[in-house]
Backbone and ligand atoms as CSV (ligand in chain L), in Angstrom:
chain,resi,resn,atom,element,x,y,z
A,1,MET,N,N,66.227,97.385,116.683
A,1,MET,CA,C,67.340,97.168,115.760
A,1,MET,C,C,67.859,98.508,115.248
A,2,THR,N,N,69.166,98.642,115.124
A,2,THR,CA,C,69.755,99.899,114.657
A,2,THR,C,C,69.598,100.022,113.150
A,3,THR,N,N,69.130,101.192,112.672
A,3,THR,CA,C,69.067,101.390,111.223
A,3,THR,C,C,70.292,102.173,110.780
A,4,VAL,N,N,70.818,101.829,109.609
A,4,VAL,CA,C,72.026,102.476,109.108
A,4,VAL,C,C,71.712,103.127,107.773
A,5,THR,N,N,72.125,104.403,107.607
A,5,THR,CA,C,71.878,105.102,106.347
A,5,THR,C,C,72.851,104.596,105.296
A,6,ARG,N,N,72.360,104.282,104.125
A,6,ARG,CA,C,73.235,103.793,103.070
A,6,ARG,C,C,72.597,104.086,101.716
A,7,PRO,N,N,73.405,104.032,100.621
A,7,PRO,CA,C,72.890,104.471,99.330
A,7,PRO,C,C,71.900,103.514,98.678
A,8,VAL,N,N,71.788,102.266,99.144
A,8,VAL,CA,C,70.817,101.344,98.563
A,8,VAL,C,C,69.794,100.996,99.627
A,9,ARG,N,N,68.570,100.587,99.176
A,9,ARG,CA,C,67.510,100.294,100.147
A,9,ARG,C,C,67.702,98.938,100.823
A,10,GLY,N,N,67.080,98.751,102.001
A,10,GLY,CA,C,67.133,97.460,102.695
A,10,GLY,C,C,68.131,97.491,103.830
A,11,PRO,N,N,67.873,96.660,104.870
A,11,PRO,CA,C,68.771,96.674,106.031
A,11,PRO,C,C,70.081,95.941,105.753
A,12,ILE,N,N,71.120,96.309,106.485
A,12,ILE,CA,C,72.358,95.550,106.419
A,12,ILE,C,C,72.100,94.229,107.125
A,13,ARG,N,N,72.479,93.106,106.504
A,13,ARG,CA,C,72.095,91.802,107.064
A,13,ARG,C,C,72.929,91.391,108.267
A,14,LEU,N,N,74.227,91.640,108.222
A,14,LEU,CA,C,75.085,91.191,109.314
A,14,LEU,C,C,75.825,92.393,109.911
A,15,PRO,N,N,75.100,93.211,110.718
A,15,PRO,CA,C,75.782,94.372,111.276
A,15,PRO,C,C,76.832,93.949,112.299
A,16,VAL,N,N,78.014,94.561,112.237
A,16,VAL,CA,C,79.055,94.271,113.235
A,16,VAL,C,C,79.544,95.601,113.794
A,17,PRO,N,N,80.076,95.593,115.028
A,17,PRO,CA,C,80.584,96.840,115.603
A,17,PRO,C,C,81.696,97.429,114.731
A,18,LYS,N,N,81.792,98.774,114.765
A,18,LYS,CA,C,82.780,99.447,113.905
A,18,LYS,C,C,84.210,98.942,114.120
A,19,PRO,N,N,84.655,98.715,115.394
A,19,PRO,CA,C,86.037,98.239,115.564
A,19,PRO,C,C,86.290,96.903,114.853
A,20,ALA,N,N,85.273,96.029,114.866
A,20,ALA,CA,C,85.443,94.725,114.210
A,20,ALA,C,C,85.566,94.913,112.702
A,21,ARG,N,N,84.755,95.839,112.164
A,21,ARG,CA,C,84.811,96.093,110.728
A,21,ARG,C,C,86.148,96.730,110.351
A,22,THR,N,N,86.638,97.610,111.225
A,22,THR,CA,C,87.943,98.235,110.967
A,22,THR,C,C,89.042,97.179,110.984
A,23,ALA,N,N,88.935,96.241,111.930
A,23,ALA,CA,C,89.944,95.172,112.022
A,23,ALA,C,C,89.922,94.326,110.747
A,24,LEU,N,N,88.691,94.002,110.289
A,24,LEU,CA,C,88.563,93.203,109.065
A,24,LEU,C,C,89.178,93.921,107.873
A,25,LEU,N,N,88.867,95.218,107.758
A,25,LEU,CA,C,89.381,95.992,106.622
A,25,LEU,C,C,90.903,96.078,106.684
A,26,THR,N,N,91.442,96.184,107.913
A,26,THR,CA,C,92.903,96.244,108.067
A,26,THR,C,C,93.534,94.932,107.603
A,27,VAL,N,N,92.955,93.807,108.045
A,27,VAL,CA,C,93.472,92.498,107.613
A,27,VAL,C,C,93.408,92.401,106.089
A,28,HIS,N,N,92.282,92.882,105.529
A,28,HIS,CA,C,92.079,92.794,104.091
A,28,HIS,C,C,93.144,93.597,103.332
A,29,ILE,N,N,93.340,94.836,103.753
A,29,ILE,CA,C,94.289,95.699,103.037
A,29,ILE,C,C,95.726,95.194,103.218
A,30,VAL,N,N,96.062,94.774,104.449
A,30,VAL,CA,C,97.432,94.294,104.691
A,30,VAL,C,C,97.700,93.011,103.893
A,31,SER,N,N,96.693,92.102,103.850
A,31,SER,CA,C,96.928,90.843,103.123
A,31,SER,C,C,97.075,91.090,101.621
A,32,THR,N,N,96.265,92.020,101.068
A,32,THR,CA,C,96.396,92.266,99.626
A,32,THR,C,C,97.704,93.006,99.325
A,33,ALA,N,N,98.119,93.894,100.233
A,33,ALA,CA,C,99.396,94.599,100.018
A,33,ALA,C,C,100.558,93.596,100.089
A,34,ALA,N,N,100.484,92.667,101.063
A,34,ALA,CA,C,101.538,91.650,101.194
A,34,ALA,C,C,101.566,90.759,99.945
A,35,TRP,N,N,100.376,90.499,99.412
A,35,TRP,CA,C,100.270,89.667,98.196
A,35,TRP,C,C,101.027,90.334,97.042
A,36,ILE,N,N,100.806,91.637,96.858
A,36,ILE,CA,C,101.504,92.362,95.791
A,36,ILE,C,C,103.016,92.349,96.061
A,37,GLY,N,N,103.400,92.510,97.336
A,37,GLY,CA,C,104.827,92.485,97.683
A,37,GLY,C,C,105.466,91.140,97.346
A,38,LEU,N,N,104.753,90.050,97.646
A,38,LEU,CA,C,105.291,88.718,97.340
A,38,LEU,C,C,105.413,88.523,95.828
A,39,ASP,N,N,104.456,89.075,95.072
A,39,ASP,CA,C,104.526,88.974,93.611
A,39,ASP,C,C,105.742,89.728,93.066
A,40,VAL,N,N,106.034,90.881,93.667
A,40,VAL,CA,C,107.198,91.656,93.232
A,40,VAL,C,C,108.473,90.868,93.550
A,41,ALA,N,N,108.530,90.254,94.744
A,41,ALA,CA,C,109.690,89.436,95.122
A,41,ALA,C,C,109.848,88.273,94.138
A,42,LEU,N,N,108.713,87.645,93.801
A,42,LEU,CA,C,108.724,86.531,92.834
A,42,LEU,C,C,109.300,87.007,91.499
A,43,GLY,N,N,108.828,88.154,91.035
A,43,GLY,CA,C,109.303,88.712,89.768
A,43,GLY,C,C,110.809,88.963,89.804
A,44,LEU,N,N,111.302,89.527,90.898
A,44,LEU,CA,C,112.743,89.826,91.005
A,44,LEU,C,C,113.564,88.542,90.982
A,45,LEU,N,N,113.087,87.515,91.731
A,45,LEU,CA,C,113.836,86.258,91.806
A,45,LEU,C,C,113.866,85.527,90.458
A,46,VAL,N,N,112.889,85.827,89.606
A,46,VAL,CA,C,112.860,85.200,88.284
A,46,VAL,C,C,113.688,86.016,87.285
A,47,VAL,N,N,113.634,87.332,87.393
A,47,VAL,CA,C,114.277,88.201,86.408
A,47,VAL,C,C,115.791,88.332,86.650
A,48,VAL,N,N,116.199,88.370,87.924
A,48,VAL,CA,C,117.635,88.556,88.216
A,48,VAL,C,C,118.496,87.485,87.526
A,49,PRO,N,N,118.143,86.171,87.609
A,49,PRO,CA,C,118.981,85.171,86.931
A,49,PRO,C,C,119.011,85.338,85.412
A,50,MET,N,N,117.976,85.977,84.838
A,50,MET,CA,C,117.993,86.194,83.384
A,50,MET,C,C,119.098,87.192,83.025
A,51,ALA,N,N,119.277,88.196,83.885
A,51,ALA,CA,C,120.281,89.224,83.620
A,51,ALA,C,C,121.650,88.807,84.155
A,52,ALA,N,N,121.653,88.044,85.262
A,52,ALA,CA,C,122.921,87.653,85.884
A,52,ALA,C,C,122.863,86.166,86.231
A,53,PRO,N,N,123.221,85.281,85.276
A,53,PRO,CA,C,123.070,83.830,85.470
A,53,PRO,C,C,123.782,83.289,86.709
A,54,GLU,N,N,124.820,83.996,87.191
A,54,GLU,CA,C,125.529,83.498,88.383
A,54,GLU,C,C,124.629,83.505,89.619
A,55,TRP,N,N,123.493,84.200,89.535
A,55,TRP,CA,C,122.542,84.241,90.659
A,55,TRP,C,C,121.475,83.138,90.564
A,56,THR,N,N,121.518,82.335,89.500
A,56,THR,CA,C,120.461,81.339,89.277
A,56,THR,C,C,120.296,80.394,90.472
A,57,ALA,N,N,121.395,79.817,90.954
A,57,ALA,CA,C,121.294,78.836,92.048
A,57,ALA,C,C,120.638,79.465,93.273
A,58,ALA,N,N,121.111,80.662,93.647
A,58,ALA,CA,C,120.579,81.308,94.861
A,58,ALA,C,C,119.102,81.670,94.688
A,59,CYS,N,N,118.796,82.347,93.585
A,59,CYS,CA,C,117.414,82.825,93.389
A,59,CYS,C,C,116.436,81.656,93.256
A,60,TYR,N,N,116.797,80.666,92.450
A,60,TYR,CA,C,115.866,79.559,92.213
A,60,TYR,C,C,115.618,78.727,93.478
A,61,GLN,N,N,116.631,78.648,94.343
A,61,GLN,CA,C,116.415,77.874,95.576
A,61,GLN,C,C,115.473,78.585,96.544
A,62,VAL,N,N,115.370,79.910,96.405
A,62,VAL,CA,C,114.462,80.665,97.284
A,62,VAL,C,C,113.013,80.562,96.779
A,63,LEU,N,N,112.850,80.412,95.460
A,63,LEU,CA,C,111.488,80.464,94.876
A,63,LEU,C,C,110.444,79.567,95.551
A,64,PRO,N,N,110.758,78.265,95.852
A,64,PRO,CA,C,109.706,77.418,96.465
A,64,PRO,C,C,109.217,77.951,97.810
A,65,LEU,N,N,110.079,78.747,98.495
A,65,LEU,CA,C,109.687,79.279,99.821
A,65,LEU,C,C,108.526,80.261,99.712
A,66,LEU,N,N,108.276,80.772,98.491
A,66,LEU,CA,C,107.199,81.767,98.333
A,66,LEU,C,C,105.816,81.122,98.224
A,67,PHE,N,N,105.792,79.800,97.998
A,67,PHE,CA,C,104.497,79.161,97.722
A,67,PHE,C,C,103.481,79.346,98.850
A,68,TRP,N,N,103.828,78.917,100.067
A,68,TRP,CA,C,102.843,78.980,101.160
A,68,TRP,C,C,102.480,80.406,101.553
A,69,PRO,N,N,103.467,81.328,101.619
A,69,PRO,CA,C,103.068,82.719,101.874
A,69,PRO,C,C,102.069,83.240,100.837
A,70,LEU,N,N,102.244,82.859,99.562
A,70,LEU,CA,C,101.298,83.314,98.527
A,70,LEU,C,C,99.902,82.731,98.762
A,71,VAL,N,N,99.859,81.433,99.138
A,71,VAL,CA,C,98.567,80.801,99.414
A,71,VAL,C,C,97.898,81.482,100.615
A,72,VAL,N,N,98.691,81.723,101.668
A,72,VAL,CA,C,98.128,82.302,102.896
A,72,VAL,C,C,97.549,83.700,102.632
A,73,VAL,N,N,98.305,84.577,101.940
A,73,VAL,CA,C,97.778,85.935,101.722
A,73,VAL,C,C,96.576,85.905,100.771
A,74,GLY,N,N,96.598,84.979,99.799
A,74,GLY,CA,C,95.462,84.864,98.878
A,74,GLY,C,C,94.192,84.456,99.617
A,75,VAL,N,N,94.330,83.461,100.499
A,75,VAL,CA,C,93.167,82.981,101.255
A,75,VAL,C,C,92.711,84.037,102.271
A,76,LEU,N,N,93.678,84.704,102.917
A,76,LEU,CA,C,93.321,85.765,103.873
A,76,LEU,C,C,92.565,86.886,103.186
A,77,SER,N,N,93.031,87.261,102.001
A,77,SER,CA,C,92.353,88.319,101.240
A,77,SER,C,C,90.928,87.878,100.900
A,78,LEU,N,N,90.797,86.622,100.471
A,78,LEU,CA,C,89.477,86.098,100.095
A,78,LEU,C,C,88.531,86.073,101.300
A,79,LEU,N,N,89.023,85.547,102.426
A,79,LEU,CA,C,88.161,85.423,103.613
A,79,LEU,C,C,87.781,86.793,104.175
A,80,SER,N,N,88.779,87.685,104.294
A,80,SER,CA,C,88.477,89.008,104.857
A,80,SER,C,C,87.587,89.801,103.899
A,81,GLY,N,N,87.832,89.670,102.581
A,81,GLY,CA,C,86.995,90.371,101.596
A,81,GLY,C,C,85.566,89.850,101.632
A,82,THR,N,N,85.427,88.517,101.728
A,82,THR,CA,C,84.085,87.921,101.788
A,82,THR,C,C,83.348,88.401,103.041
A,83,ALA,N,N,84.053,88.408,104.170
A,83,ALA,CA,C,83.434,88.875,105.418
A,83,ALA,C,C,83.023,90.341,105.279
A,84,LEU,N,N,83.885,91.161,104.683
A,84,LEU,CA,C,83.553,92.581,104.504
A,84,LEU,C,C,82.313,92.744,103.623
A,85,GLY,N,N,82.264,91.924,102.560
A,85,GLY,CA,C,81.099,91.996,101.677
A,85,GLY,C,C,79.815,91.680,102.429
A,86,LEU,N,N,79.907,90.692,103.341
A,86,LEU,CA,C,78.706,90.263,104.064
A,86,LEU,C,C,78.269,91.251,105.143
A,87,VAL,N,N,79.213,91.989,105.713
A,87,VAL,CA,C,78.842,92.873,106.824
A,87,VAL,C,C,78.701,94.332,106.400
A,88,THR,N,N,78.914,94.611,105.119
A,88,THR,CA,C,78.759,95.995,104.655
A,88,THR,C,C,77.652,96.070,103.608
A,89,ARG,N,N,77.377,97.290,103.189
A,89,ARG,CA,C,76.333,97.484,102.173
A,89,ARG,C,C,76.758,96.954,100.805
A,90,TRP,N,N,78.050,96.593,100.655
A,90,TRP,CA,C,78.539,96.240,99.321
A,90,TRP,C,C,78.096,94.851,98.880
A,91,GLY,N,N,77.827,93.942,99.811
A,91,GLY,CA,C,77.409,92.580,99.447
A,91,GLY,C,C,78.532,91.822,98.749
A,92,LEU,N,N,78.217,90.601,98.302
A,92,LEU,CA,C,79.237,89.797,97.617
A,92,LEU,C,C,79.095,89.879,96.109
A,93,VAL,N,N,77.844,89.871,95.637
A,93,VAL,CA,C,77.610,89.941,94.184
A,93,VAL,C,C,76.576,91.025,93.885
A,94,ARG,N,N,76.588,92.082,94.693
A,94,ARG,CA,C,75.634,93.178,94.479
A,94,ARG,C,C,76.232,94.224,93.534
A,95,TYR,N,N,77.532,94.479,93.723
A,95,TYR,CA,C,78.234,95.462,92.890
A,95,TYR,C,C,79.288,94.750,92.052
A,96,TRP,N,N,79.445,95.241,90.804
A,96,TRP,CA,C,80.413,94.616,89.898
A,96,TRP,C,C,81.821,94.612,90.478
A,97,TRP,N,N,82.194,95.719,91.147
A,97,TRP,CA,C,83.595,95.804,91.603
A,97,TRP,C,C,83.911,94.739,92.648
A,98,VAL,N,N,82.913,94.350,93.449
A,98,VAL,CA,C,83.152,93.296,94.448
A,98,VAL,C,C,83.106,91.921,93.764
A,99,ALA,N,N,82.096,91.730,92.888
A,99,ALA,CA,C,81.948,90.435,92.208
A,99,ALA,C,C,83.196,90.120,91.372
A,100,ILE,N,N,83.713,91.148,90.669
A,100,ILE,CA,C,84.921,90.938,89.847
A,100,ILE,C,C,86.102,90.544,90.744
A,101,LYS,N,N,86.228,91.219,91.894
A,101,LYS,CA,C,87.344,90.899,92.796
A,101,LYS,C,C,87.222,89.471,93.339
A,102,LEU,N,N,85.981,89.065,93.598
A,102,LEU,CA,C,85.758,87.703,94.102
A,102,LEU,C,C,86.285,86.684,93.089
A,103,VAL,N,N,85.915,86.891,91.803
A,103,VAL,CA,C,86.348,85.964,90.753
A,103,VAL,C,C,87.871,86.019,90.592
A,104,VAL,N,N,88.417,87.247,90.533
A,104,VAL,CA,C,89.868,87.407,90.358
A,104,VAL,C,C,90.625,86.711,91.500
A,105,ASN,N,N,90.151,86.924,92.725
A,105,ASN,CA,C,90.823,86.328,93.889
A,105,ASN,C,C,90.807,84.803,93.808
A,106,LEU,N,N,89.633,84.237,93.473
A,106,LEU,CA,C,89.523,82.776,93.376
A,106,LEU,C,C,90.425,82.232,92.274
A,107,VAL,N,N,90.389,82.885,91.087
A,107,VAL,CA,C,91.199,82.412,89.955
A,107,VAL,C,C,92.685,82.459,90.309
A,108,LEU,N,N,93.113,83.550,90.957
A,108,LEU,CA,C,94.536,83.665,91.302
A,108,LEU,C,C,94.970,82.573,92.285
A,109,ILE,N,N,94.103,82.264,93.263
A,109,ILE,CA,C,94.459,81.208,94.235
A,109,ILE,C,C,94.607,79.864,93.511
A,110,VAL,N,N,93.671,79.579,92.600
A,110,VAL,CA,C,93.734,78.303,91.863
A,110,VAL,C,C,95.005,78.261,91.007
A,111,LEU,N,N,95.334,79.395,90.339
A,111,LEU,CA,C,96.540,79.423,89.504
A,111,LEU,C,C,97.800,79.195,90.337
A,112,VAL,N,N,97.841,79.789,91.529
A,112,VAL,CA,C,99.008,79.596,92.402
A,112,VAL,C,C,99.128,78.117,92.768
A,113,ALA,N,N,97.992,77.518,93.175
A,113,ALA,CA,C,98.026,76.127,93.644
A,113,ALA,C,C,98.318,75.148,92.507
A,114,VAL,N,N,97.695,75.367,91.346
A,114,VAL,CA,C,97.759,74.357,90.279
A,114,VAL,C,C,98.963,74.555,89.351
A,115,LEU,N,N,99.243,75.818,88.979
A,115,LEU,CA,C,100.306,76.049,87.993
A,115,LEU,C,C,101.614,76.525,88.616
A,116,LEU,N,N,101.510,77.544,89.478
A,116,LEU,CA,C,102.746,78.148,90.004
A,116,LEU,C,C,103.491,77.197,90.943
A,117,GLY,N,N,102.765,76.518,91.835
A,117,GLY,CA,C,103.402,75.637,92.826
A,117,GLY,C,C,104.384,74.655,92.198
A,118,PRO,N,N,103.940,73.834,91.225
A,118,PRO,CA,C,104.865,72.887,90.595
A,118,PRO,C,C,106.037,73.596,89.912
A,119,GLY,N,N,105.787,74.763,89.330
A,119,GLY,CA,C,106.867,75.520,88.676
A,119,GLY,C,C,107.914,75.969,89.686
A,120,LEU,N,N,107.465,76.403,90.858
A,120,LEU,CA,C,108.405,76.836,91.894
A,120,LEU,C,C,109.238,75.662,92.395
A,121,ASP,N,N,108.578,74.509,92.551
A,121,ASP,CA,C,109.313,73.313,92.987
A,121,ASP,C,C,110.388,72.929,91.964
A,122,ALA,N,N,110.006,72.995,90.680
A,122,ALA,CA,C,110.969,72.659,89.617
A,122,ALA,C,C,112.151,73.629,89.662
A,123,ALA,N,N,111.858,74.913,89.876
A,123,ALA,CA,C,112.936,75.907,89.946
A,123,ALA,C,C,113.851,75.605,91.127
A,124,GLY,N,N,113.254,75.204,92.266
A,124,GLY,CA,C,114.054,74.876,93.443
A,124,GLY,C,C,115.011,73.725,93.162
A,125,GLU,N,N,114.475,72.719,92.480
A,125,GLU,CA,C,115.298,71.548,92.147
A,125,GLU,C,C,116.422,71.942,91.188
A,126,TYR,N,N,116.076,72.782,90.211
A,126,TYR,CA,C,117.063,73.271,89.230
A,126,TYR,C,C,118.169,74.028,89.977
A,127,GLY,N,N,117.754,74.906,90.895
A,127,GLY,CA,C,118.723,75.707,91.648
A,127,GLY,C,C,119.658,74.830,92.479
A,128,ARG,N,N,119.088,73.791,93.115
A,128,ARG,CA,C,119.908,72.893,93.936
A,128,ARG,C,C,120.946,72.162,93.077
A,129,ALA,N,N,120.523,71.729,91.862
A,129,ALA,CA,C,121.451,71.026,90.965
A,129,ALA,C,C,122.585,71.960,90.550
A,130,VAL,N,N,122.231,73.214,90.194
A,130,VAL,CA,C,123.268,74.174,89.781
A,130,VAL,C,C,124.230,74.428,90.940
A,131,ALA,N,N,123.679,74.588,92.163
A,131,ALA,CA,C,124.522,74.861,93.330
A,131,ALA,C,C,125.475,73.699,93.602
A,132,ALA,N,N,125.020,72.471,93.290
A,132,ALA,CA,C,125.851,71.284,93.544
A,132,ALA,C,C,126.816,71.009,92.387
A,133,GLY,N,N,126.767,71.884,91.370
A,133,GLY,CA,C,127.667,71.716,90.224
A,133,GLY,C,C,127.216,70.613,89.286
A,134,GLU,N,N,125.939,70.205,89.408
A,134,GLU,CA,C,125.423,69.144,88.528
A,134,GLU,C,C,124.695,69.755,87.338
A,135,THR,N,N,124.434,68.923,86.322
A,135,THR,CA,C,123.631,69.400,85.200
A,135,THR,C,C,122.168,69.161,85.557
A,136,PRO,N,N,121.348,70.234,85.606
A,136,PRO,CA,C,119.944,70.051,85.998
A,136,PRO,C,C,119.201,69.173,84.995
A,137,THR,N,N,118.425,68.234,85.518
A,137,THR,CA,C,117.653,67.359,84.633
A,137,THR,C,C,116.205,67.840,84.537
A,138,VAL,N,N,115.826,68.722,85.440
A,138,VAL,CA,C,114.443,69.189,85.478
A,138,VAL,C,C,114.276,70.409,84.571
A,139,GLU,N,N,113.084,70.506,83.951
A,139,GLU,CA,C,112.799,71.667,83.103
A,139,GLU,C,C,111.991,72.686,83.895
A,140,VAL,N,N,112.416,73.930,83.868
A,140,VAL,CA,C,111.699,74.976,84.612
A,140,VAL,C,C,110.773,75.721,83.650
A,141,PRO,N,N,109.466,75.776,83.961
A,141,PRO,CA,C,108.559,76.519,83.066
A,141,PRO,C,C,108.857,78.013,83.127
A,142,ARG,N,N,108.341,78.761,82.129
A,142,ARG,CA,C,108.545,80.214,82.146
A,142,ARG,C,C,107.850,80.796,83.369
A,143,LEU,N,N,108.617,81.386,84.250
A,143,LEU,CA,C,108.026,81.863,85.511
A,143,LEU,C,C,107.839,83.381,85.549
A,144,TYR,N,N,108.165,84.063,84.437
A,144,TYR,CA,C,108.018,85.526,84.504
A,144,TYR,C,C,106.575,85.974,84.289
A,145,MET,N,N,105.738,85.085,83.687
A,145,MET,CA,C,104.346,85.498,83.450
A,145,MET,C,C,103.506,85.592,84.736
A,146,PRO,N,N,103.597,84.608,85.662
A,146,PRO,CA,C,102.743,84.678,86.865
A,146,PRO,C,C,102.841,85.993,87.643
A,147,PRO,N,N,104.085,86.517,87.924
A,147,PRO,CA,C,104.098,87.786,88.672
A,147,PRO,C,C,103.518,88.946,87.880
A,148,ILE,N,N,103.674,88.907,86.537
A,148,ILE,CA,C,103.127,90.013,85.725
A,148,ILE,C,C,101.600,89.968,85.777
A,149,VAL,N,N,101.036,88.754,85.532
A,149,VAL,CA,C,99.574,88.606,85.501
A,149,VAL,C,C,98.979,88.930,86.879
A,150,SER,N,N,99.579,88.348,87.923
A,150,SER,CA,C,99.019,88.516,89.268
A,150,SER,C,C,99.125,89.969,89.736
A,151,THR,N,N,100.302,90.595,89.540
A,151,THR,CA,C,100.450,91.985,89.997
A,151,THR,C,C,99.475,92.893,89.258
A,152,THR,N,N,99.328,92.678,87.942
A,152,THR,CA,C,98.400,93.511,87.169
A,152,THR,C,C,96.976,93.342,87.702
A,153,ALA,N,N,96.553,92.072,87.912
A,153,ALA,CA,C,95.190,91.815,88.395
A,153,ALA,C,C,94.973,92.448,89.774
A,154,LEU,N,N,95.996,92.355,90.641
A,154,LEU,CA,C,95.838,92.890,92.000
A,154,LEU,C,C,95.826,94.417,92.008
A,155,VAL,N,N,96.593,95.022,91.112
A,155,VAL,CA,C,96.579,96.494,91.043
A,155,VAL,C,C,95.225,96.967,90.503
A,156,VAL,N,N,94.694,96.254,89.501
A,156,VAL,CA,C,93.360,96.607,88.981
A,156,VAL,C,C,92.318,96.442,90.095
A,157,ALA,N,N,92.424,95.333,90.855
A,157,ALA,CA,C,91.481,95.092,91.960
A,157,ALA,C,C,91.584,96.200,93.009
A,158,THR,N,N,92.804,96.659,93.271
A,158,THR,CA,C,92.995,97.748,94.243
A,158,THR,C,C,92.342,99.031,93.729
A,159,ALA,N,N,92.569,99.323,92.439
A,159,ALA,CA,C,91.982,100.547,91.856
A,159,ALA,C,C,90.458,100.485,91.917
A,160,LEU,N,N,89.895,99.297,91.609
A,160,LEU,CA,C,88.430,99.122,91.677
A,160,LEU,C,C,87.931,99.357,93.102
A,161,SER,N,N,88.690,98.845,94.080
A,161,SER,CA,C,88.278,98.969,95.482
A,161,SER,C,C,88.269,100.420,95.937
A,162,VAL,N,N,89.254,101.184,95.472
A,162,VAL,CA,C,89.342,102.588,95.878
A,162,VAL,C,C,88.251,103.397,95.171
A,163,ALA,N,N,88.043,103.103,93.870
A,163,ALA,CA,C,87.051,103.865,93.089
A,163,ALA,C,C,85.619,103.463,93.453
A,164,LYS,N,N,85.412,102.195,93.816
A,164,LYS,CA,C,84.085,101.650,94.112
A,164,LYS,C,C,83.038,102.136,93.103
A,165,PRO,N,N,83.145,101.721,91.830
A,165,PRO,CA,C,82.179,102.166,90.812
A,165,PRO,C,C,80.754,101.789,91.216
A,166,LYS,N,N,79.799,102.624,90.806
A,166,LYS,CA,C,78.412,102.441,91.276
A,166,LYS,C,C,77.687,101.255,90.634
A,167,GLY,N,N,78.200,100.735,89.501
A,167,GLY,CA,C,77.492,99.702,88.747
A,167,GLY,C,C,77.093,98.503,89.587
A,168,ARG,N,N,75.788,98.122,89.495
A,168,ARG,CA,C,75.298,96.980,90.278
A,168,ARG,C,C,75.054,95.781,89.386
A,169,VAL,N,N,75.239,94.586,89.955
A,169,VAL,CA,C,75.063,93.356,89.186
A,169,VAL,C,C,73.613,93.204,88.764
A,170,ARG,N,N,72.678,93.456,89.686
A,170,ARG,CA,C,71.260,93.432,89.340
A,170,ARG,C,C,70.509,94.277,90.345
A,171,ARG,N,N,69.336,94.755,89.933
A,171,ARG,CA,C,68.507,95.546,90.858
A,171,ARG,C,C,67.825,94.601,91.826
A,172,SER,N,N,67.802,94.947,93.137
A,172,SER,CA,C,67.074,94.101,94.082
A,172,SER,C,C,65.979,94.908,94.750
L,1,HEM,C1,C,91.627,90.381,94.509
L,1,HEM,C2,C,92.250,90.874,95.531
L,1,HEM,C3,C,91.728,92.056,96.305
L,1,HEM,C4,C,92.323,93.267,96.446
L,1,HEM,C5,C,93.665,93.716,95.855
L,1,HEM,C6,C,91.459,94.079,97.277
L,1,HEM,C7,C,91.747,95.371,97.693
L,1,HEM,C8,C,90.949,96.112,98.512
L,1,HEM,C9,C,91.286,97.409,99.059
L,1,HEM,C10,C,92.618,98.147,98.817
L,1,HEM,C11,C,90.228,97.833,99.777
L,1,HEM,C12,C,90.122,99.148,100.577
L,1,HEM,C13,C,89.422,100.201,99.741
L,1,HEM,C14,C,89.085,101.447,100.536
L,1,HEM,O1,O,88.797,101.352,101.740
L,1,HEM,O2,O,89.080,102.536,99.926
L,1,HEM,C15,C,89.207,96.827,99.694
L,1,HEM,C16,C,87.952,96.928,100.264
L,1,HEM,C17,C,86.956,96.000,100.104
L,1,HEM,N1,N,87.081,94.758,99.539
L,1,HEM,FE1,FE,88.731,94.005,98.618
L,1,HEM,N2,N,90.338,93.332,97.605
L,1,HEM,C18,C,90.469,92.087,97.046
L,1,HEM,C19,C,89.582,91.031,97.162
L,1,HEM,C20,C,88.294,91.144,97.663
L,1,HEM,C21,C,87.302,90.103,97.672
L,1,HEM,C22,C,87.511,88.682,97.157
L,1,HEM,C23,C,86.162,90.641,98.215
L,1,HEM,C24,C,84.797,90.011,98.454
L,1,HEM,C25,C,84.371,88.918,97.940
L,1,HEM,C26,C,86.456,92.001,98.566
L,1,HEM,C27,C,85.556,92.874,99.149
L,1,HEM,C28,C,85.853,94.142,99.598
L,1,HEM,C29,C,84.892,95.038,100.225
L,1,HEM,C30,C,83.413,94.727,100.467
L,1,HEM,C31,C,85.582,96.212,100.541
L,1,HEM,C32,C,84.997,97.480,101.162
L,1,HEM,C33,C,85.041,97.412,102.657
L,1,HEM,C34,C,84.518,98.668,103.299
L,1,HEM,O3,O,84.433,99.730,102.666
L,1,HEM,O4,O,84.185,98.568,104.474
L,1,HEM,N3,N,87.768,92.272,98.225
L,1,HEM,N4,N,89.663,95.773,98.928
């Protein structure tokens, strides 16, 4: 068996060839970057109608289209991050920076599915009514908070990933 030098004791449990690990890390970084990009797009589509109401119909009708891309990048980030944790020395709950990201990623996916999704649908319906010249009957929840919360959490997660603080969850 190949031994690998690393800062903590014990063998790596699931060793994978370097190209596979590089591929995983690439998927991970691209999915999290795309996630931040989608959050910025979400923020723009919500903020533009506040400043220029004539854009409400167009912007609000686009909002529901962001739902599945957000779910896909969130799940991709979670799966690739989990795989990276399992095949590297970092583990899943060995270091605080990984454990925190795991929780943040899960919470964000649940928030997108449970809270944001219905809000985006309501905005889409509102936009369609405005475009048709009707009075919207649906109420749109405040949608500017989700992109602020999500982008902030993802930027913090990115900073943690780059810094990789040494703090461990427990000694093993
Ligand atoms: C919350 C969203 C997340 C963001 C924004 C994020 C961001 C990043 C970034 C930018 C890197 C590359 C750091 C570098 O190479 O210097 C990275 C690496 C890593 N991430 Fe994530 N990540 C997220 C979620 C997760 C999750 C859920 C896990 C595991 C449960 C995870 C585990 C890892 C591991 C183990 C590495 C290091 C891989 C290596 O060095 O080979 N990440 N992450």
